ZAPA-287188 format. One line per field, with one value per atom (N, C-alpha, C, O, CB): residue in three letters; atom name; x, y, z negated; chain. Coordinates in pm, 1 decimal. Atoms other than C-alpha are relative to their C-alpha. Glycine has a CB too. Example, Ala and Ser with C-alpha at 12.3 -4.5 7.8 and 13.67 -1.06 7.14 Angstrom:
BEGIN
resn = c(ALA,ALA,ALA,ALA,ALA,SER,SER,SER,SER,SER)
name = c(N,CA,C,O,CB,N,CA,C,O,CB)
c1 = c(89.0,1230.0,90.0,193.6,-99.2,-82.0,1367.0,-77.0,-26.1,41.4)
c2 = c(-119.0,-450.0,120.0,118.1,2.7,-119.0,-106.0,109.0,219.8,46.2)
c3 = c(0.0,-780.0,0.0,-66.5,-124.6,6.0,-714.0,-73.0,-89.9,141.5)
chain = c(A,A,A,A,A,A,A,A,A,A)
This chain:
BEGIN
resn = c(MET,MET,MET,MET,MET,LEU,LEU,LEU,LEU,LEU,LEU,LEU,LEU,LEU,LEU,PHE,PHE,PHE,PHE,PHE,ARG,ARG,ARG,ARG,ARG,LYS,LYS,LYS,LYS,LYS,SER,SER,SER,SER,SER,THR,THR,THR,THR,THR,LEU,LEU,LEU,LEU,LEU,LEU,LEU,LEU,LEU,LEU,ALA,ALA,ALA,ALA,ALA,ALA,ALA,ALA,ALA,ALA,ALA,ALA,ALA,ALA,ALA,VAL,VAL,VAL,VAL,VAL,VAL,VAL,VAL,VAL,VAL,ALA,ALA,ALA,ALA,ALA,PRO,PRO,PRO,PRO,PRO,MET,MET,MET,MET,MET,MET,MET,MET,MET,MET,ALA,ALA,ALA,ALA,ALA,ASN,ASN,ASN,ASN,ASN,ILE,ILE,ILE,ILE,ILE,VAL,VAL,VAL,VAL,VAL,LEU,LEU,LEU,LEU,LEU,ILE,ILE,ILE,ILE,ILE,ASN,ASN,ASN,ASN,ASN,ILE,ILE,ILE,ILE,ILE,PHE,PHE,PHE,PHE,PHE,TYR,TYR,TYR,TYR,TYR,SER,SER,SER,SER,SER,ILE,ILE,ILE,ILE,ILE,SER,SER,SER,SER,SER,ARG,ARG,ARG,ARG,ARG,GLY,GLY,GLY,GLY,GLY,ALA,ALA,ALA,ALA,ALA,ALA,ALA,ALA,ALA,ALA,THR,THR,THR,THR,THR,MET,MET,MET,MET,MET,SER,SER,SER,SER,SER,VAL,VAL,VAL,VAL,VAL,PHE,PHE,PHE,PHE,PHE,ILE,ILE,ILE,ILE,ILE,LEU,LEU,LEU,LEU,LEU,CYS,CYS,CYS,CYS,CYS,SER,SER,SER,SER,SER,MET,MET,MET,MET,MET,VAL,VAL,VAL,VAL,VAL,LEU,LEU,LEU,LEU,LEU,ILE,ILE,ILE,ILE,ILE,LEU,LEU,LEU,LEU,LEU,ALA,ALA,ALA,ALA,ALA,ASN,ASN,ASN,ASN,ASN,ALA,ALA,ALA,ALA,ALA,ALA,ALA,ALA,ALA,ALA,ARG,ARG,ARG,ARG,ARG,PRO,PRO,PRO,PRO,PRO,LEU,LEU,LEU,LEU,LEU,LEU,LEU,LEU,LEU,LEU,VAL,VAL,VAL,VAL,VAL,VAL,VAL,VAL,VAL,VAL,PHE,PHE,PHE,PHE,PHE,TRP,TRP,TRP,TRP,TRP,THR,THR,THR,THR,THR,SER,SER,SER,SER,SER,GLN,GLN,GLN,GLN,GLN,PRO,PRO,PRO,PRO,PRO,SER,SER,SER,SER,SER,GLU,GLU,GLU,GLU,GLU,PRO,PRO,PRO,PRO,PRO,PRO,PRO,PRO,PRO,PRO,ASP,ASP,ASP,ASP,ASP,SER,SER,SER,SER,SER,MET,MET,MET,MET,MET,ARG,ARG,ARG,ARG,ARG,ARG,ARG,ARG,ARG,ARG,HIS,HIS,HIS,HIS,HIS,ARG,ARG,ARG,ARG,ARG,ILE,ILE,ILE,ILE,ILE,ILE,ILE,ILE,ILE,ILE,ARG,ARG,ARG,ARG,ARG,TRP,TRP,TRP,TRP,TRP,CYS,CYS,CYS,CYS,CYS,ILE,ILE,ILE,ILE,ILE,LEU,LEU,LEU,LEU,LEU,THR,THR,THR,THR,THR,ALA,ALA,ALA,ALA,ALA,VAL,VAL,VAL,VAL,VAL,VAL,VAL,VAL,VAL,VAL,VAL,VAL,VAL,VAL,VAL,GLN,GLN,GLN,GLN,GLN,VAL,VAL,VAL,VAL,VAL,THR,THR,THR,THR,THR,PHE,PHE,PHE,PHE,PHE,GLY,GLY,GLY,GLY,GLY,ALA,ALA,ALA,ALA,ALA,THR,THR,THR,THR,THR,MET,MET,MET,MET,MET,LEU,LEU,LEU,LEU,LEU,TYR,TYR,TYR,TYR,TYR,LEU,LEU,LEU,LEU,LEU,GLN,GLN,GLN,GLN,GLN,HIS,HIS,HIS,HIS,HIS,ARG,ARG,ARG,ARG,ARG,ARG,ARG,ARG,ARG,ARG,HIS,HIS,HIS,HIS,HIS,GLY,GLY,GLY,GLY,GLY)
name = c(N,CA,C,O,CB,N,CA,C,O,CB,N,CA,C,O,CB,N,CA,C,O,CB,N,CA,C,O,CB,N,CA,C,O,CB,N,CA,C,O,CB,N,CA,C,O,CB,N,CA,C,O,CB,N,CA,C,O,CB,N,CA,C,O,CB,N,CA,C,O,CB,N,CA,C,O,CB,N,CA,C,O,CB,N,CA,C,O,CB,N,CA,C,O,CB,N,CA,C,O,CB,N,CA,C,O,CB,N,CA,C,O,CB,N,CA,C,O,CB,N,CA,C,O,CB,N,CA,C,O,CB,N,CA,C,O,CB,N,CA,C,O,CB,N,CA,C,O,CB,N,CA,C,O,CB,N,CA,C,O,CB,N,CA,C,O,CB,N,CA,C,O,CB,N,CA,C,O,CB,N,CA,C,O,CB,N,CA,C,O,CB,N,CA,C,O,CB,N,CA,C,O,CB,N,CA,C,O,CB,N,CA,C,O,CB,N,CA,C,O,CB,N,CA,C,O,CB,N,CA,C,O,CB,N,CA,C,O,CB,N,CA,C,O,CB,N,CA,C,O,CB,N,CA,C,O,CB,N,CA,C,O,CB,N,CA,C,O,CB,N,CA,C,O,CB,N,CA,C,O,CB,N,CA,C,O,CB,N,CA,C,O,CB,N,CA,C,O,CB,N,CA,C,O,CB,N,CA,C,O,CB,N,CA,C,O,CB,N,CA,C,O,CB,N,CA,C,O,CB,N,CA,C,O,CB,N,CA,C,O,CB,N,CA,C,O,CB,N,CA,C,O,CB,N,CA,C,O,CB,N,CA,C,O,CB,N,CA,C,O,CB,N,CA,C,O,CB,N,CA,C,O,CB,N,CA,C,O,CB,N,CA,C,O,CB,N,CA,C,O,CB,N,CA,C,O,CB,N,CA,C,O,CB,N,CA,C,O,CB,N,CA,C,O,CB,N,CA,C,O,CB,N,CA,C,O,CB,N,CA,C,O,CB,N,CA,C,O,CB,N,CA,C,O,CB,N,CA,C,O,CB,N,CA,C,O,CB,N,CA,C,O,CB,N,CA,C,O,CB,N,CA,C,O,CB,N,CA,C,O,CB,N,CA,C,O,CB,N,CA,C,O,CB,N,CA,C,O,CB,N,CA,C,O,CB,N,CA,C,O,CB,N,CA,C,O,CB,N,CA,C,O,CB,N,CA,C,O,CB,N,CA,C,O,CB,N,CA,C,O,CB,N,CA,C,O,CB,N,CA,C,O,CB,N,CA,C,O,CB,N,CA,C,O,CB,N,CA,C,O,CB,N,CA,C,O,CB,N,CA,C,O,CB,N,CA,C,O,CB,N,CA,C,O,CB,N,CA,C,O,CB,N,CA,C,O,CB,N,CA,C,O,CB,N,CA,C,O,CB,N,CA,C,O,CB)
c1 = c(-111.1,-3480.9,-4.1,99.9,-15.0,-1.0,-3598.7,50.7,54.0,-147.7,-30.4,-3480.0,158.2,207.0,-51.1,-144.8,-3103.8,50.6,9.1,66.4,-50.5,-2929.1,63.3,43.0,130.9,-65.1,-2728.0,-100.7,-70.7,87.4,75.0,-3022.6,-127.3,-227.6,-28.0,127.5,-3283.5,-16.9,-134.6,-10.6,11.9,-3209.0,-54.6,-146.5,131.9,52.9,-3241.1,-135.2,-208.4,82.8,145.8,-3556.6,-95.7,-191.1,-23.5,69.0,-3707.2,-14.4,-123.4,68.5,-14.9,-3603.0,-83.9,-141.6,164.7,92.5,-3785.6,-132.3,-219.3,38.1,145.0,-4094.3,-67.7,-189.3,-3.5,63.1,-4169.0,-83.6,-199.6,106.0,95.1,-4303.5,-93.1,-192.4,66.9,108.6,-4483.0,-117.3,-235.5,65.8,96.5,-4657.5,-74.5,-194.6,65.2,69.0,-4722.4,-127.0,-236.2,103.2,102.9,-4908.7,-114.0,-227.7,49.6,106.0,-5110.5,-64.3,-179.5,48.3,74.4,-5196.2,-97.6,-213.0,95.6,96.0,-5336.2,-103.8,-219.5,86.6,123.6,-5545.0,-86.8,-207.1,48.0,88.8,-5669.5,-88.2,-206.6,93.0,56.4,-5765.6,-106.2,-217.6,104.5,81.9,-5915.6,-98.2,-200.4,85.3,104.1,-6101.9,-70.1,-141.8,58.5,81.2,-6238.1,18.6,-84.6,-155.2,-19.8,-6074.8,-23.9,-29.9,136.4,43.6,-6153.8,99.0,215.3,-14.2,-70.9,-6043.1,128.4,236.7,-106.2,-105.2,-5817.7,117.4,226.1,-41.7,-94.8,-5614.9,64.0,186.2,-59.2,-36.7,-5579.5,101.3,216.5,-127.4,-83.8,-5453.5,126.2,230.2,-63.5,-134.4,-5196.3,88.0,205.1,-34.0,-87.3,-5055.9,66.1,185.1,-78.8,-54.9,-5029.9,112.9,217.5,-111.9,-94.6,-4844.2,129.8,232.1,-48.4,-125.2,-4591.8,58.5,179.4,-37.9,-64.9,-4543.3,71.6,178.1,-105.7,-69.8,-4467.4,124.8,213.3,-87.0,-106.4,-4226.0,109.5,215.1,-43.2,-84.6,-4045.5,59.7,176.3,-71.7,-39.0,-4025.8,95.3,205.0,-136.7,-77.7,-3876.7,138.7,234.2,-66.5,-118.1,-3611.3,90.6,213.7,-40.7,-78.8,-3521.0,48.5,148.8,-86.2,-51.8,-3504.6,102.7,175.6,-120.1,-125.7,-3268.8,130.3,230.5,-10.2,-111.4,-3029.5,-7.8,61.5,6.0,27.2,-3136.3,131.2,147.0,-89.6,-125.9,-2794.7,82.2,107.8,82.4,-78.7,-2592.7,-79.6,-19.0,41.7,68.5,-2877.8,2.6,17.9,-144.3,-23.1,-2863.3,113.2,114.5,7.0,-122.6,-2505.1,21.0,75.9,97.4,-10.8,-2520.9,-73.3,-13.1,-43.9,71.1,-2806.4,-1.3,-43.8,-108.1,17.4,-2778.1,137.8,172.1,-94.9,-131.4,-2444.0,116.1,203.8,45.5,-121.3,-2185.9,-25.6,60.9,38.4,34.2,-2359.8,83.7,85.9,-182.8,-56.1,-2156.9,-109.0,-211.1,119.8,81.7,-2307.1,-21.1,67.9,44.6,17.4,-2462.9,74.3,87.7,-137.7,-83.1,-2246.7,-103.6,-223.7,68.3,85.0,-2386.6,-51.0,-169.0,84.3,59.6,-2428.6,-133.9,-228.7,93.5,116.6,-2667.2,-116.7,-232.7,56.0,101.7,-2853.1,-87.5,-205.0,43.2,82.9,-3001.4,-91.1,-212.2,97.2,87.3,-3124.8,-98.6,-207.6,68.3,92.0,-3265.2,-111.3,-221.3,82.3,119.4,-3456.7,-100.4,-220.5,43.2,114.1,-3616.2,-71.9,-185.5,63.2,84.4,-3716.6,-106.2,-219.1,99.5,106.2,-3872.1,-98.4,-210.5,52.6,115.9,-4066.4,-86.4,-207.9,52.8,64.1,-4174.7,-103.3,-224.3,114.5,91.8,-4317.3,-95.4,-210.4,85.0,82.0,-4455.6,-138.3,-255.0,101.7,97.9,-4637.7,-97.2,-218.8,70.8,91.7,-4766.6,-102.1,-219.2,79.1,102.2,-4914.3,-108.5,-225.0,65.5,116.0,-5101.7,-82.7,-202.2,43.1,96.0,-5238.6,-83.3,-189.6,79.6,83.3,-5354.3,-103.5,-215.9,86.7,81.9,-5500.8,-114.7,-230.3,78.6,102.4,-5682.6,-89.5,-207.8,65.1,85.3,-5808.1,-90.5,-209.0,79.3,83.5,-5940.5,-91.5,-203.3,83.7,92.0,-6098.0,-113.7,-231.0,81.2,101.0,-6272.2,-88.8,-209.7,62.4,96.3,-6404.9,-100.6,-208.8,76.6,80.6,-6527.9,-109.1,-226.9,88.7,107.7,-6711.7,-96.5,-215.7,67.5,93.9,-6862.0,-84.3,-205.2,79.6,84.0,-6975.7,-89.5,-204.6,67.0,78.4,-7123.1,-107.5,-225.8,81.4,116.4,-7313.0,-79.6,-198.6,55.0,85.4,-7444.0,-110.9,-227.9,77.0,90.5,-7595.0,-66.3,-162.4,68.4,66.6,-7667.0,-91.8,-155.0,98.0)
c2 = c(-98.4,-4011.7,90.1,129.6,92.6,-101.5,-3793.4,-68.9,1.0,64.8,62.3,-4049.6,11.3,-4.2,-139.0,-5.3,-4004.6,149.9,228.0,-87.6,-165.6,-3661.9,33.6,146.6,28.5,-31.4,-3681.9,37.1,130.5,-112.8,-17.3,-3695.1,73.7,67.3,-137.5,-69.5,-3480.6,105.5,128.4,40.3,-118.3,-3160.2,-28.9,35.3,69.9,29.0,-3337.4,-56.5,-35.9,-81.7,49.5,-3514.1,119.6,119.3,-96.2,-122.2,-3171.4,69.8,117.9,85.2,-88.6,-3004.2,-78.7,-16.0,25.7,62.1,-3292.7,-9.5,-5.3,-125.9,20.6,-3336.3,137.5,139.2,-71.4,-144.3,-2952.2,38.5,71.0,110.0,-30.6,-2881.7,-103.8,-79.2,31.2,110.0,-3207.3,32.0,28.8,-165.0,-30.1,-3114.8,127.9,141.1,10.9,-125.9,-2763.2,-19.2,36.2,94.9,34.6,-2917.6,-70.0,-40.6,-74.0,75.7,-3148.8,75.9,41.9,-115.9,-103.0,-2862.9,79.8,100.6,94.5,-84.4,-2651.2,-125.2,-107.5,89.9,101.8,-2972.5,-8.6,12.1,-152.4,23.5,-3035.8,143.2,135.5,-38.4,-122.4,-2666.4,35.4,77.9,99.1,-35.7,-2613.9,-105.4,-65.9,32.8,103.8,-2939.7,-45.7,-145.5,-116.3,12.8,-2936.6,-131.5,-194.9,34.4,127.8,-3265.4,-3.0,108.4,-45.1,-11.4,-3339.1,80.9,99.8,-140.2,-105.4,-3105.3,-83.2,-24.7,70.4,79.5,-3396.1,-11.2,-6.2,-119.0,16.0,-3440.1,135.3,135.9,-64.3,-121.6,-3072.5,40.5,79.9,87.3,-23.1,-3024.5,-61.7,3.3,-46.9,91.1,-3306.8,55.3,78.9,-162.3,-38.3,-3192.9,135.2,156.5,7.3,-129.3,-2825.5,-22.1,42.1,92.9,31.6,-2971.6,-37.1,26.0,-104.6,59.6,-3174.5,107.1,128.7,-113.2,-125.2,-2872.9,102.5,153.9,77.3,-92.1,-2651.0,-43.7,37.9,44.3,88.0,-2922.6,13.3,61.2,-134.1,-13.6,-2936.8,139.4,152.3,-38.9,-144.4,-2549.3,19.7,69.9,108.7,-15.1,-2542.2,-56.8,1.3,-49.8,80.5,-2798.1,68.8,69.3,-143.1,-89.2,-2583.5,133.9,192.3,27.8,-137.7,-2273.4,-16.3,78.7,88.8,36.0,-2425.4,12.6,64.6,-153.1,1.3,-2462.5,131.1,129.0,-140.6,-94.5,-2140.3,68.8,80.4,97.1,-63.3,-1967.6,-64.5,-9.7,1.3,73.2,-2244.7,-27.1,-32.7,-129.2,20.2,-2307.9,127.1,117.5,-50.9,-131.3,-1931.1,-1.6,28.0,111.7,-7.5,-1965.6,-94.7,-56.9,-22.6,83.8,-2271.8,40.0,41.9,-121.3,-35.2,-2163.1,144.5,169.6,-34.2,-130.9,-1802.4,85.4,143.6,58.7,-103.9,-1613.5,-58.4,19.1,50.3,59.4,-1870.6,-34.6,-90.2,-129.0,26.5,-1898.3,114.1,232.0,17.9,-119.6,-1708.4,70.9,17.8,-44.4,-66.0,-1437.8,-41.0,-100.1,125.2,50.2,-1495.1,83.4,202.9,-8.4,-80.6,-1394.5,119.7,99.1,-115.0,-125.5,-1060.2,-52.6,-24.7,129.8,33.6,-1232.6,-88.5,-70.2,-54.3,88.1,-1513.0,86.5,45.4,-128.6,-64.7,-1251.7,52.9,31.2,94.4,-70.2,-1060.9,-118.3,-99.9,82.9,103.6,-1393.7,-60.1,-101.4,-92.3,65.0,-1523.0,107.7,71.5,-54.5,-100.6,-1161.4,-20.0,-24.8,153.6,16.2,-1211.3,-134.2,-144.6,4.4,121.9,-1569.9,12.6,-36.5,-135.7,-36.8,-1447.4,82.7,69.4,63.7,-99.4,-1180.0,-85.9,-70.3,143.5,88.6,-1440.1,-86.9,-88.1,-94.3,95.1,-1684.1,86.9,46.8,-85.2,-111.8,-1364.5,15.3,-16.6,170.6,-30.1,-1265.4,-109.1,-90.0,34.3,107.9,-1603.3,-38.0,-69.4,-114.9,23.1,-1657.7,90.2,50.3,16.1,-106.8,-1318.3,-12.1,8.0,131.5,10.6,-1374.4,-141.8,-152.7,13.3,121.0,-1742.6,24.9,-24.3,-122.6,-27.4,-1606.6,96.9,80.8,51.5,-101.6,-1310.2,-62.1,-28.2,133.7,74.8,-1542.0,-90.3,-98.0,-77.2,112.1,-1804.5,70.1,19.8,-94.4,-75.0,-1535.5,60.6,68.7,116.5,-58.5,-1378.4,-100.3,-77.5,65.1,105.5,-1703.2,-63.7,-116.6,-103.6,51.0,-1801.2,105.7,70.1,-11.5,-120.9,-1448.3,-22.2,-28.5,156.3,9.5,-1494.2,-129.0,-122.7,-7.4,113.4,-1853.3,23.9,-9.3,-120.0,-19.5,-1753.6,97.1,64.0,52.8,-108.9,-1434.8,-69.5,-39.4,126.8,54.5,-1664.9,-102.9,-114.2,-57.6,84.8,-1911.8,57.8,6.9,-114.0,-68.5,-1671.8,90.8,155.2,76.2)
c3 = c(-8.4,-16762.9,-132.1,-185.0,136.9,104.2,-17043.9,-133.3,-234.6,-17.6,110.8,-17294.5,-26.8,-138.8,11.0,13.0,-17220.2,6.7,92.4,114.1,18.9,-17309.2,137.6,181.8,-136.3,-115.2,-16986.4,113.3,187.7,36.7,-113.9,-16740.7,-52.6,18.5,73.7,37.6,-16951.8,73.2,101.1,-132.5,-71.1,-16753.2,140.9,191.8,3.9,-124.0,-16420.2,6.3,103.0,61.7,7.2,-16522.0,-8.8,69.0,-128.3,20.4,-16635.7,128.7,159.6,-99.0,-118.0,-16310.9,109.6,198.4,44.1,-97.8,-16111.6,-37.5,49.5,33.0,51.6,-16329.7,-6.7,12.7,-150.1,17.1,-16375.5,110.3,85.1,-13.3,-107.9,-16030.8,29.3,97.9,119.5,-25.2,-16021.1,-107.2,-72.9,-23.1,98.8,-16356.0,35.7,12.5,-134.3,-34.2,-16226.3,95.3,82.9,68.6,-83.5,-15939.6,-61.3,-24.3,99.5,71.8,-16158.4,-95.2,-122.2,-64.7,75.5,-16393.6,83.4,46.0,-64.1,-85.3,-16101.8,46.4,8.3,144.4,-28.8,-15968.3,-117.5,-101.4,34.7,113.0,-16328.7,-11.2,-44.1,-144.2,23.1,-16340.4,104.2,73.7,-5.3,-113.7,-16009.9,43.4,99.4,112.0,-15.3,-15968.0,-125.1,-120.0,61.7,132.2,-16328.1,-32.1,-54.2,6.0,60.0,-16430.4,-152.0,-204.1,29.9,146.3,-16791.2,-73.4,-37.7,-70.5,80.4,-17055.0,-62.1,-63.6,-125.4,49.6,-17215.6,74.9,17.5,-21.3,-95.6,-16905.5,32.0,47.1,117.8,-22.9,-16838.9,-124.1,-105.7,17.0,122.1,-17208.9,7.3,-2.9,-120.4,-12.0,-17171.4,110.9,81.0,36.9,-108.2,-16846.6,-33.3,-10.1,133.5,38.3,-16981.6,-102.3,-93.9,-58.7,98.1,-17279.9,58.7,32.3,-84.1,-85.3,-17052.9,69.2,59.9,109.5,-71.2,-16843.5,-84.2,-50.2,72.5,83.1,-17124.6,-70.8,-96.2,-93.6,31.8,-17263.0,91.2,49.9,-3.0,-109.9,-16928.1,19.4,56.8,115.9,-15.7,-16918.2,-125.4,-100.8,1.0,108.6,-17261.4,3.1,-48.4,-101.5,-23.5,-17171.0,105.4,104.0,46.3,-105.9,-16870.5,-42.9,-2.0,119.6,52.9,-17052.4,-111.0,-139.8,-57.2,84.9,-17302.6,83.6,34.4,-57.0,-79.5,-17011.4,100.9,202.6,75.5,-92.8,-16841.8,61.5,183.1,-63.8,-33.0,-16834.3,116.3,223.5,-121.7,-83.1,-16678.3,138.7,245.6,-74.3,-129.7,-16419.5,68.5,190.3,-13.8,-69.5,-16329.3,71.1,190.5,-85.7,-61.4,-16274.4,119.8,223.2,-98.6,-101.8,-16072.5,134.8,242.2,-48.5,-96.0,-15855.5,59.9,172.6,-37.5,-36.6,-15839.4,10.2,113.2,-98.5,-2.1,-15933.1,54.5,92.5,-143.4,-41.9,-15823.7,152.4,220.1,-91.9,-156.9,-15468.4,90.8,55.3,30.2,-73.0,-15193.2,85.0,128.6,94.5,-79.1,-15012.4,158.2,219.4,-13.0,-132.1,-14664.9,80.1,53.5,44.9,-99.7,-14370.6,73.9,91.3,123.2,-80.9,-14188.2,109.4,130.8,50.2,-108.2,-13874.8,3.7,80.2,64.1,34.5,-14007.8,-81.4,-79.9,-94.3,72.5,-14225.9,83.1,53.8,-84.5,-98.9,-13941.8,65.3,77.0,115.3,-40.5,-13797.6,-83.6,-43.8,39.3,94.9,-14116.2,-39.0,-80.8,-132.9,25.1,-14162.0,102.0,75.4,3.4,-111.8,-13813.6,-18.2,28.1,155.9,4.0,-13898.8,-126.4,-125.9,-15.4,104.2,-14234.3,44.9,-4.2,-113.5,-39.7,-14063.6,89.8,77.5,82.2,-94.3,-13793.6,-91.8,-69.1,82.3,94.4,-14070.6,-68.2,-86.3,-116.1,83.1,-14263.3,101.4,78.6,-19.0,-107.1,-13950.2,33.4,35.0,122.1,-23.3,-13865.6,-112.8,-91.8,30.3,123.5,-14216.0,0.0,1.3,-138.7,-9.8,-14207.8,102.1,80.5,10.0,-107.2,-13872.9,-9.8,51.3,140.4,18.9,-13978.8,-106.8,-96.4,-38.0,98.3,-14298.0,47.6,8.5,-109.5,-37.5,-14129.9,103.7,105.7,55.3,-85.3,-13847.9,-77.7,-45.2,95.8,81.2,-14094.6,-74.2,-84.6,-99.9,81.3,-14314.0,98.8,62.5,-82.4,-95.9,-14003.6,46.4,50.7,118.7,-32.1,-13886.6,-105.7,-80.5,49.3,120.6,-14232.3,-4.4,-1.7,-148.2,11.0,-14254.3,110.7,80.6,15.9,-114.2,-13890.8,-28.7,-6.8,146.3,10.3,-13977.2,-98.4,-70.1,-23.5,108.4,-14311.2,57.8,50.3,-124.8,-62.6,-14136.3,83.2,73.1,88.2,-69.6,-13882.6,-75.1,-38.6,96.0,73.7,-14123.1,-119.6,-177.2,-40.4,132.9,-14409.0,39.6,-44.1,-95.4)
chain = c(A,A,A,A,A,A,A,A,A,A,A,A,A,A,A,A,A,A,A,A,A,A,A,A,A,A,A,A,A,A,A,A,A,A,A,A,A,A,A,A,A,A,A,A,A,A,A,A,A,A,A,A,A,A,A,A,A,A,A,A,A,A,A,A,A,A,A,A,A,A,A,A,A,A,A,A,A,A,A,A,A,A,A,A,A,A,A,A,A,A,A,A,A,A,A,A,A,A,A,A,A,A,A,A,A,A,A,A,A,A,A,A,A,A,A,A,A,A,A,A,A,A,A,A,A,A,A,A,A,A,A,A,A,A,A,A,A,A,A,A,A,A,A,A,A,A,A,A,A,A,A,A,A,A,A,A,A,A,A,A,A,A,A,A,A,A,A,A,A,A,A,A,A,A,A,A,A,A,A,A,A,A,A,A,A,A,A,A,A,A,A,A,A,A,A,A,A,A,A,A,A,A,A,A,A,A,A,A,A,A,A,A,A,A,A,A,A,A,A,A,A,A,A,A,A,A,A,A,A,A,A,A,A,A,A,A,A,A,A,A,A,A,A,A,A,A,A,A,A,A,A,A,A,A,A,A,A,A,A,A,A,A,A,A,A,A,A,A,A,A,A,A,A,A,A,A,A,A,A,A,A,A,A,A,A,A,A,A,A,A,A,A,A,A,A,A,A,A,A,A,A,A,A,A,A,A,A,A,A,A,A,A,A,A,A,A,A,A,A,A,A,A,A,A,A,A,A,A,A,A,A,A,A,A,A,A,A,A,A,A,A,A,A,A,A,A,A,A,A,A,A,A,A,A,A,A,A,A,A,A,A,A,A,A,A,A,A,A,A,A,A,A,A,A,A,A,A,A,A,A,A,A,A,A,A,A,A,A,A,A,A,A,A,A,A,A,A,A,A,A,A,A,A,A,A,A,A,A,A,A,A,A,A,A,A,A,A,A,A,A,A,A,A,A,A,A,A,A,A,A,A,A,A,A,A,A,A,A,A,A,A,A,A,A,A,A,A,A,A,A,A,A,A,A,A,A,A,A,A,A,A,A,A,A,A,A,A,A,A,A,A,A,A,A,A,A,A,A,A,A,A,A,A,A,A,A,A,A,A,A,A,A,A,A,A,A,A,A,A,A,A,A,A,A,A,A,A,A,A,A,A,A,A,A,A,A,A,A,A,A,A,A,A,A,A,A,A,A,A,A)
């Protein structure tokens, strides 16, 4: 898809998040230096392609979108707070359990 001008932007938009994931895997799992370097190079190339079309992308995905109706805005705010609370509770519980387990064995 990157070879054809009409599909380059679509390909970059699809490949960039996957390459970001691969870069993070290469870094955090200490995959070979060559693989990490190549994945960073490909990610930077995709970001440059997307940056070249930044203004049209912002218009399509940000400025031309209609605003949210007020009745659903309140519901979405409540859903966001519920999700945030659930994540904070899970992280706190997990960290506490990890600390207690480490303390028991350490």
